[in-house]
Every structure is written in structure tokens, then in C-alpha cells.
C-alpha positions as CSV (number, residue, x, y, z in Angstrom):
1,M,8.3,72.2,-161.8
2,T,10.3,69.3,-164.0
3,D,9.3,65.9,-162.8
4,L,13.1,64.1,-162.3
5,S,10.8,61.1,-160.7
6,T,11.2,58.8,-163.7
7,F,15.4,58.8,-163.3
8,P,15.9,55.8,-160.6
9,I,19.2,57.9,-159.4
10,T,16.9,60.1,-157.5
11,R,15.2,57.6,-155.4
12,R,18.6,57.3,-153.7
13,W,19.2,61.3,-154.0
14,P,16.1,63.0,-154.1
15,A,16.4,66.1,-156.0
16,Q,15.2,69.0,-153.9
17,H,14.8,71.3,-156.3
18,P,14.4,69.2,-159.7
19,D,14.2,72.7,-162.1
20,R,18.3,72.7,-161.5
21,L,20.8,70.5,-162.8
22,Q,22.1,67.4,-160.4
23,Y,25.7,66.9,-159.8
24,Y,26.9,63.5,-158.9
25,G,30.1,63.8,-157.7
26,L,33.2,63.7,-155.4
27,P,35.9,66.2,-154.5
28,T,38.6,64.4,-156.8
29,P,40.4,65.3,-159.8
30,N,38.0,64.5,-162.2
31,G,34.8,65.3,-160.2
32,V,36.1,68.7,-159.3
33,K,36.0,69.5,-163.2
34,V,32.6,69.8,-163.1
35,S,32.1,71.3,-159.4
36,I,34.4,73.8,-161.0
37,M,32.6,74.3,-164.3
38,L,29.6,74.9,-163.0
39,E,30.5,77.1,-160.3
40,E,32.9,79.6,-162.7
41,T,29.3,79.6,-165.0
42,G,27.2,80.5,-162.3
43,L,24.5,77.9,-163.4
44,P,22.2,76.5,-160.7
45,Y,22.6,72.8,-159.8
46,E,21.9,70.7,-156.7
47,G,25.5,68.5,-156.0
48,H,24.7,65.1,-154.7
49,L,28.1,63.3,-152.7
50,V,28.6,59.6,-154.2
51,D,30.2,57.9,-151.5
52,F,32.9,55.4,-152.0
53,A,32.9,54.4,-148.2
54,K,29.5,53.4,-148.8
55,G,29.9,51.7,-152.3
56,D,27.7,54.4,-153.9
57,Q,29.2,54.4,-157.5
58,K,27.9,51.0,-157.5
59,S,24.7,50.8,-156.7
60,P,22.0,50.1,-159.1
61,E,20.5,53.9,-158.6
62,F,24.1,55.5,-160.0
63,L,24.7,52.5,-162.5
64,S,20.9,53.7,-164.0
65,L,22.6,57.0,-165.1
66,N,26.4,56.0,-165.5
67,P,26.7,52.6,-166.6
68,N,30.2,52.7,-165.9
69,G,30.1,53.6,-162.3
70,K,32.3,56.4,-162.3
71,I,31.5,59.8,-161.3
72,P,31.1,62.5,-162.2
73,A,27.5,62.0,-163.6
74,I,25.0,64.6,-164.6
75,L,20.9,65.1,-164.7
76,D,19.9,68.2,-167.1
77,P,16.3,68.7,-166.6
78,N,16.5,71.7,-169.3
79,G,18.3,69.3,-171.7
80,P,18.7,69.5,-175.4
81,G,14.9,70.1,-176.7
82,G,14.0,71.1,-173.6
83,A,14.0,67.2,-172.2
84,P,15.7,65.9,-169.2
85,F,18.9,64.9,-170.2
86,A,21.5,63.0,-168.3
87,L,25.7,62.5,-169.1
88,F,28.4,60.6,-168.1
89,E,32.3,61.4,-168.2
90,S,33.9,64.6,-167.1
91,G,35.2,65.7,-170.6
92,A,31.9,65.0,-172.3
93,I,30.2,67.3,-169.0
94,L,32.7,69.8,-169.7
95,L,31.7,70.0,-173.6
96,Y,28.1,69.7,-172.7
97,L,28.1,72.6,-169.8
98,A,30.5,74.8,-172.0
99,E,27.8,74.9,-175.1
100,K,25.0,74.9,-172.7
101,T,26.1,78.2,-171.1
102,G,28.3,79.8,-174.1
103,R,31.0,79.9,-171.9
104,F,35.1,78.9,-171.9
105,L,34.9,77.6,-175.1
106,P,36.1,79.3,-177.6
107,A,33.1,80.0,-180.2
108,D,35.6,80.6,-183.5
109,P,36.7,77.1,-184.5
110,A,40.6,77.1,-184.4
111,G,40.3,78.3,-181.0
112,R,37.4,75.4,-179.8
113,W,39.8,73.0,-181.5
114,H,42.6,73.9,-179.7
115,A,40.7,74.1,-176.2
116,V,39.3,70.5,-177.4
117,Q,42.5,69.4,-178.2
118,W,44.2,69.8,-174.5
119,L,40.9,68.4,-172.9
120,M,41.6,65.0,-174.7
121,F,45.3,65.3,-173.5
122,Q,44.2,65.5,-169.9
123,M,41.3,62.9,-170.7
124,G,44.3,60.4,-172.2
125,G,47.5,61.1,-170.3
126,L,47.3,63.3,-167.1
127,G,44.1,61.7,-165.5
128,P,45.6,58.3,-166.3
129,M,49.4,58.9,-165.7
130,F,49.0,61.0,-162.8
131,G,46.4,58.2,-160.7
132,Q,49.0,55.2,-161.9
133,L,51.5,57.5,-160.2
134,G,49.6,58.1,-157.4
135,F,48.7,54.7,-156.5
136,F,52.5,53.3,-156.8
137,N,53.5,56.3,-154.7
138,K,50.6,56.6,-152.1
139,F,48.5,53.4,-152.3
140,A,49.0,49.5,-152.1
141,G,51.9,50.1,-155.0
142,R,54.7,52.2,-152.3
143,E,54.6,48.5,-151.0
144,W,55.9,46.5,-154.1
145,E,59.6,45.7,-154.0
146,D,59.8,46.3,-157.9
147,K,59.8,49.8,-158.5
148,R,59.8,50.2,-162.0
149,P,56.6,51.1,-162.2
150,L,56.9,53.3,-160.5
151,Q,59.6,55.2,-162.2
152,R,57.8,54.4,-165.2
153,Y,54.4,56.7,-164.6
154,A,57.1,59.4,-162.4
155,D,59.0,59.7,-165.8
156,E,55.7,59.9,-167.7
157,A,54.4,62.3,-165.5
158,K,57.9,64.6,-165.6
159,R,57.3,64.2,-169.5
160,L,53.7,65.8,-169.3
161,L,54.7,68.1,-167.2
162,G,57.3,69.2,-169.8
163,V,54.9,69.4,-172.4
164,M,52.4,71.8,-170.5
165,D,55.6,73.7,-169.1
166,T,56.7,74.4,-172.8
167,A,52.7,75.0,-173.8
168,L,52.6,77.5,-171.4
169,E,56.1,80.1,-171.9
170,G,54.6,83.4,-172.1
171,K,50.8,83.0,-171.4
172,T,48.8,82.9,-168.7
173,W,46.4,79.9,-169.8
174,F,46.6,77.5,-172.4
175,L,44.8,79.4,-175.0
176,G,46.7,82.6,-174.0
177,N,44.8,85.2,-172.4
178,D,41.5,82.8,-172.3
179,Y,40.7,80.6,-169.5
180,T,38.7,77.8,-170.8
181,I,37.7,73.9,-170.4
182,A,41.6,72.9,-171.1
183,D,42.7,75.0,-167.9
184,I,39.6,73.5,-166.0
185,S,40.1,69.8,-166.8
186,M,43.8,70.1,-165.4
187,L,43.6,72.3,-162.4
188,G,42.5,69.4,-159.8
189,W,44.8,66.9,-161.8
190,V,48.1,69.1,-161.1
191,R,46.6,70.3,-157.7
192,N,46.4,66.5,-156.9
193,L,49.8,65.4,-158.2
194,I,51.9,67.5,-155.6
195,T,49.1,67.7,-152.8
196,F,47.0,64.2,-152.5
197,Y,49.8,61.9,-154.2
198,E,52.9,63.4,-152.4
199,A,54.7,63.5,-155.8
200,R,56.0,67.3,-155.6
201,E,59.5,65.9,-155.7
202,L,59.1,62.7,-157.2
203,V,58.5,64.3,-160.1
204,G,60.7,67.5,-159.5
205,F,57.8,70.2,-159.9
206,D,59.3,73.1,-159.0
207,D,61.2,72.7,-162.0
208,F,58.1,73.2,-164.1
209,R,57.7,76.8,-163.0
210,N,55.2,78.2,-165.9
211,V,52.7,74.9,-164.9
212,A,53.4,76.1,-161.2
213,V,52.6,79.7,-161.0
214,W,49.3,78.5,-164.0
215,L,48.4,76.2,-161.2
216,D,48.7,79.0,-158.3
217,R,46.7,81.6,-160.8
218,G,44.0,78.9,-161.2
219,L,44.1,78.0,-157.7
220,A,43.3,81.7,-156.5
221,R,39.7,82.2,-158.7
222,P,37.4,81.6,-156.1
223,A,35.3,79.5,-158.5
224,V,37.8,77.0,-158.5
225,Q,38.1,77.5,-154.2
226,R,34.4,76.5,-154.3
227,G,34.6,73.5,-156.3
228,L,37.1,72.0,-155.2
229,E,35.0,71.5,-152.1
230,I,31.8,70.1,-153.8
231,P,30.0,68.0,-152.6
232,K,31.1,68.1,-148.9
233,R,32.8,65.0,-147.9
234,P,31.4,63.4,-144.9
């Protein structure tokens, strides 16, 4: 049996199954990228809730795995060369799991790089812009008298949705008929935009019909439905 006791994070979140991949996260748009991917691949894993309300992400144990203090993070007992391997950043984890399992990332170089470009689009565009819109529309930012920041992020969210809508014209998924990490990376963020962030009308979401159909198609996948709830919130 693999010994993970040398990793400080296992002191706060003991591994009940140290032979399985250990996932540390929360069902946020970035967290569910990994939980959905794990559910889609069927890779054995153990999920651990990183409770922001308790400041878990700032604990020495979590910081020992991810010095950036953000979720998600993983600890794979069967990493490269068979040795335990720790990794943070959701995009990097998606790529790692895709290569580890040989799934949801095309084997041909052209297809692979097309998937990677959309993953980078999500990491550099959708995540930061939708997150800022959520802050100004739902959280503390909504109380600010100056509405220019809200409008700035609403406009950018619309632009990004337009890019997605055009790319999805005549396609099932971003790479055509192939469901990949490109789709997995974006489903949680688009879902959050129109539900948790309450921005459906603000961004005119229903005007982006290709995105709406793509989102419904993705959310209908059983693995996605499971992944959106992992780990369970308290």
C-alpha cells in the first residue's frame, strides 16, 4: 500500500484509501473541473472538502500542497515513474488526468492543440471575467455606486459568450463530435454565470443559442451531474 504520510496535507485530510488519487476541492467552477473529469474517466479517487468558511485553504497543510492557497489540488499515489505526485491549478490537473487516462484529449497533435487552446481560453478569459462579473453583480460589488466596473465585466462576458457561440455553430462540442477537457473546463463557469452569479438577463444569455444548447447537453451527462456535487458541502 502506498504511504502518503510524508505529505503534510494528509494530517488534516487523512487518506482512507491511500492507493487512490486524493482530490482536494470544493464544488466551485474551478473545483468541479476536476471532479467532473474524475467522474468522467472513472479513475478511482478520494474527495476531500476544502472548507473556505473554516479557512482550510490557508492552513499550513493545504499550503504544503498548493502554496497559492487555491483549490483544486490533487495528490496522485501513482504519479510519473510510480511515485506519489502532487499538482495544483485546475487547467494543469485536467491535462495531467487526460494524459494519465488517455481520455478527453485528442491523440493527434492538431486536435490536442485545439483542445488546449480552448482550455487556455477558459483559464485566461471565462474564469477571470465571469468571476469578476459575479463579484460586482452578486456580492460586495453590487453595493458600489459606480456601475462602470459591473458594465465592463458584463460587456466582456457577452463578448466571450459570442466567441463561444460562433465556435459552436454546427458543432456538438468545441472540437466537433469529440467531448474534451475544453468542454469540461467551461461547463461549470457558464452554469455559474447564469445561476449562482444571477447574470442570465444581464448578459443576455438566451441570445447565445449555441452556448445554451451546449450547456444543456453537457449538464445532462451523468458524470457532470455527479461532479457538480463533489465534494459535498457541509
